[in-house]
C-alpha positions as CSV (number, residue, x, y, z in Angstrom):
1,M,-51.4,-55.2,-112.2
2,A,-51.1,-51.7,-110.9
3,E,-53.6,-52.6,-108.1
4,E,-51.8,-55.8,-107.1
5,H,-48.5,-53.9,-106.9
6,H,-50.2,-51.2,-104.7
7,L,-51.6,-53.9,-102.4
8,E,-48.2,-55.5,-101.9
9,E,-46.7,-52.1,-100.9
10,N,-49.6,-51.5,-98.4
11,H,-49.0,-55.1,-97.1
12,Q,-45.3,-54.3,-96.6
13,E,-46.1,-51.1,-94.9
14,V,-48.5,-52.8,-92.5
15,Q,-45.9,-55.3,-91.5
16,T,-43.3,-52.6,-90.8
17,Q,-45.7,-50.7,-88.5
18,P,-45.0,-51.3,-84.8
19,K,-47.6,-53.2,-82.8
20,T,-50.0,-51.0,-80.9
21,N,-52.4,-51.6,-78.0
22,N,-55.2,-49.0,-77.9
23,G,-53.1,-46.7,-79.9
24,K,-50.0,-46.9,-77.7
25,D,-46.7,-48.4,-78.6
26,L,-45.9,-51.6,-76.9
27,D,-42.2,-50.8,-77.0
28,S,-42.6,-47.7,-75.0
29,R,-44.0,-49.6,-71.9
30,P,-41.6,-50.0,-69.0
31,V,-40.4,-53.6,-68.6
32,K,-40.8,-55.1,-65.2
33,R,-37.8,-57.2,-64.1
34,K,-37.9,-59.6,-61.2
35,R,-35.5,-58.7,-58.4
36,M,-33.0,-61.4,-57.5
37,A,-32.4,-62.1,-53.8
38,P,-28.8,-61.2,-52.8
39,L,-26.5,-64.1,-52.5
40,L,-25.3,-64.6,-48.9
41,T,-21.8,-65.6,-48.7
42,Y,-20.2,-67.2,-45.5
43,A,-16.4,-66.9,-45.2
44,P,-15.0,-69.9,-43.3
45,R,-13.2,-69.1,-40.1
46,E,-9.4,-69.2,-40.4
47,P,-7.9,-72.4,-39.1
48,R,-5.3,-70.6,-37.1
49,R,-7.9,-68.5,-35.2
50,T,-9.9,-71.7,-34.4
51,F,-6.8,-73.5,-33.2
52,C,-5.8,-70.6,-30.9
53,T,-9.3,-70.4,-29.5
54,F,-9.1,-74.1,-28.7
55,I,-5.8,-73.9,-27.0
56,T,-6.9,-70.9,-24.9
57,I,-10.0,-72.8,-23.7
58,L,-7.9,-75.9,-23.0
59,L,-5.4,-73.9,-20.9
60,L,-8.1,-72.2,-18.9
61,L,-9.7,-75.6,-18.1
62,V,-6.4,-77.1,-17.1
63,G,-5.6,-74.2,-14.9
64,L,-9.0,-74.2,-13.3
65,T,-8.6,-78.0,-12.6
66,I,-5.1,-77.5,-11.0
67,L,-6.5,-74.6,-8.9
68,I,-9.3,-76.8,-7.6
69,L,-7.0,-79.7,-6.8
70,W,-4.6,-77.4,-5.1
71,L,-7.3,-75.9,-2.9
72,V,-8.6,-79.4,-2.0
73,Y,-5.3,-81.1,-1.6
74,R,-3.1,-78.1,-0.7
75,P,-0.1,-79.7,1.1
76,H,1.3,-78.2,4.3
77,K,5.0,-78.4,5.2
78,P,6.0,-81.2,7.5
79,Q,6.8,-80.3,11.1
80,F,9.9,-81.3,13.0
81,T,10.9,-81.1,16.7
82,V,13.8,-82.4,18.8
83,A,12.6,-84.7,21.5
84,G,15.8,-86.0,23.0
85,A,19.6,-85.7,22.9
86,A,22.5,-87.8,24.0
87,V,26.2,-86.9,23.8
88,Y,28.7,-89.8,23.9
89,I,32.0,-88.2,22.8
90,L,33.0,-84.5,22.6
91,N,36.8,-84.4,22.5
92,T,38.5,-81.1,21.9
93,T,42.0,-82.1,23.0
94,S,43.5,-82.6,19.5
95,L,43.0,-79.3,17.9
96,P,42.3,-78.3,15.1
97,F,40.5,-81.6,15.0
98,I,37.7,-82.8,17.3
99,S,35.9,-86.1,17.9
100,T,32.2,-86.3,18.3
101,S,29.4,-88.8,18.8
102,M,25.9,-87.5,19.4
103,Q,22.4,-88.8,19.0
104,F,19.2,-86.8,18.6
105,T,15.6,-87.9,18.4
106,L,13.8,-86.0,15.7
107,V,10.0,-86.2,15.7
108,T,8.4,-85.3,12.4
109,R,4.6,-84.9,11.8
110,N,2.7,-84.8,8.6
111,P,-0.3,-82.4,9.2
112,N,-2.0,-83.1,5.9
113,K,-5.3,-85.0,5.8
114,R,-5.2,-86.1,2.2
115,V,-1.5,-85.8,1.2
116,A,1.2,-88.3,2.1
117,I,5.0,-87.3,2.0
118,T,8.0,-89.4,1.0
119,Y,11.6,-88.4,1.6
120,D,14.8,-89.5,-0.1
121,K,18.5,-88.5,-0.1
122,L,18.3,-87.5,3.5
123,S,21.4,-86.5,5.4
124,A,21.9,-85.0,8.8
125,Y,24.7,-83.2,10.7
126,V,25.3,-81.0,13.8
127,S,26.8,-77.5,13.7
128,Y,28.0,-75.1,16.3
129,R,28.3,-71.4,15.5
130,N,27.5,-72.1,11.8
131,Q,30.3,-74.7,11.5
132,A,29.8,-78.4,11.2
133,I,31.2,-80.4,14.0
134,T,30.0,-83.8,12.7
135,P,30.3,-85.2,9.2
136,P,27.0,-85.6,7.4
137,V,25.3,-89.0,7.9
138,V,23.0,-90.5,5.1
139,L,19.6,-91.5,6.4
140,P,17.3,-94.2,4.8
141,P,14.2,-93.1,2.7
142,L,11.1,-92.3,4.7
143,Y,7.4,-92.6,3.8
144,H,5.1,-90.4,5.9
145,E,1.4,-91.3,5.9
146,T,-1.4,-88.7,6.3
147,K,-1.8,-87.3,9.8
148,S,1.0,-89.4,11.2
149,T,4.1,-88.9,13.4
150,V,7.5,-90.6,12.8
151,A,10.5,-90.5,15.1
152,L,14.2,-90.6,13.8
153,S,17.2,-91.2,16.1
154,P,20.3,-90.9,14.0
155,V,23.7,-91.2,15.6
156,L,25.9,-88.3,14.3
157,G,29.6,-87.9,14.7
158,G,33.1,-88.9,13.7
159,A,36.8,-88.7,14.4
160,G,39.1,-86.0,13.0
161,V,36.5,-83.3,12.2
162,P,38.4,-80.1,11.4
163,V,37.1,-77.0,13.2
164,S,38.4,-73.4,13.7
165,V,40.1,-72.3,16.9
166,E,37.1,-70.0,17.6
167,V,34.8,-73.0,17.5
168,A,37.0,-75.2,19.7
169,N,37.4,-72.5,22.3
170,G,33.7,-71.7,22.2
171,L,32.8,-75.3,22.9
172,M,35.2,-75.6,25.8
173,M,33.9,-72.4,27.3
174,D,30.2,-73.3,26.9
175,Q,31.0,-76.7,28.4
176,S,32.4,-75.0,31.4
177,Y,29.1,-73.0,31.8
178,G,27.1,-76.2,31.4
179,V,25.0,-74.9,28.4
180,V,25.9,-75.6,24.8
181,P,24.0,-74.2,21.8
182,L,23.8,-76.6,18.9
183,R,22.0,-76.8,15.6
184,V,20.7,-80.1,14.1
185,V,20.5,-79.9,10.3
186,L,18.5,-82.2,8.1
187,L,18.7,-82.0,4.3
188,G,17.0,-84.0,1.5
189,R,14.2,-84.1,-1.0
190,L,10.5,-84.8,-0.6
191,K,7.5,-85.5,-2.8
192,Y,3.7,-85.1,-2.0
193,K,1.3,-87.8,-2.9
194,A,-2.5,-87.1,-3.2
195,G,-4.3,-90.3,-4.1
196,S,-2.5,-91.7,-7.1
197,I,-0.9,-88.4,-8.1
198,W,2.7,-87.6,-7.2
199,T,4.2,-84.2,-7.4
200,G,7.7,-83.3,-8.5
201,R,10.6,-83.4,-6.0
202,Y,11.2,-80.5,-3.7
203,G,14.3,-79.6,-1.6
204,V,13.7,-79.7,2.2
205,Y,16.0,-78.0,4.6
206,V,15.3,-78.4,8.4
207,K,17.3,-76.6,11.1
208,C,16.7,-77.2,14.8
209,D,18.4,-74.7,17.1
210,I,18.6,-76.3,20.6
211,W,20.3,-75.7,23.9
212,V,21.6,-78.8,25.8
213,G,22.8,-79.0,29.3
214,L,26.3,-80.4,28.9
215,R,29.4,-80.5,31.1
216,R,32.8,-82.1,30.6
217,D,33.0,-85.8,31.3
218,V,29.3,-86.2,31.1
219,V,28.3,-89.1,28.8
220,G,24.8,-90.2,27.7
221,Q,21.5,-88.5,27.8
222,V,21.6,-84.7,28.3
223,P,18.7,-82.4,29.1
224,L,17.1,-80.2,26.5
225,L,16.7,-76.6,27.7
226,G,13.5,-76.0,25.7
227,S,12.4,-77.8,22.6
228,P,11.3,-75.1,20.1
229,R,9.9,-76.3,16.8
230,C,12.4,-76.6,14.0
231,K,12.3,-74.2,11.0
232,V,11.4,-76.1,7.8
233,D,12.0,-74.7,4.3
234,V,10.6,-76.5,1.2
235,S,11.8,-75.2,-2.2
236,S,11.4,-76.3,-5.7
């Protein structure tokens, strides 16, 4: 019985001893661990930044397109000249009112090869020393084809046009000399048309400073002393 008890104790001691490999403790060996690959994370782009980038690119493309179209279809201002003049009435005997009736032939040219011009709300009058001596006359709309020339011959005038004493005396004095400086003014709006594209409306202001050979009691066609090109202003 004593031997059996001794064997059991030895068996228990053997079980409690650590496992060895060639006399070395297994627990003392370094444990090799597999390295895990780092996780790659991709943060999504912010929606606001993406939208701003899209808008910026879109605006650049639109601006570039407008610039190319402008360079190709760049519209030039129309040209106006006075080709003829006739004076039927110029009565300064009822001051401070005068009576006038005049007719001027205006020749307008569209210098553009690819752009047409249309006019509306046109009106014309005659001034002397920066004061109107005829009431404004409304003119019909006008369509101007590319590289074309159009002539207008409006009759301007009216009875009972109020003027200053300086203007009335100046008209009588210039008539006695036989040379009267006048200004023909044309006002209105215009639009440019390139293909099927229309621009917005622009204001047009045309002023033609001319000298006419005019004496008292002369009725009808009067000579133009030079026919300089009119000044044309186009504004948005």
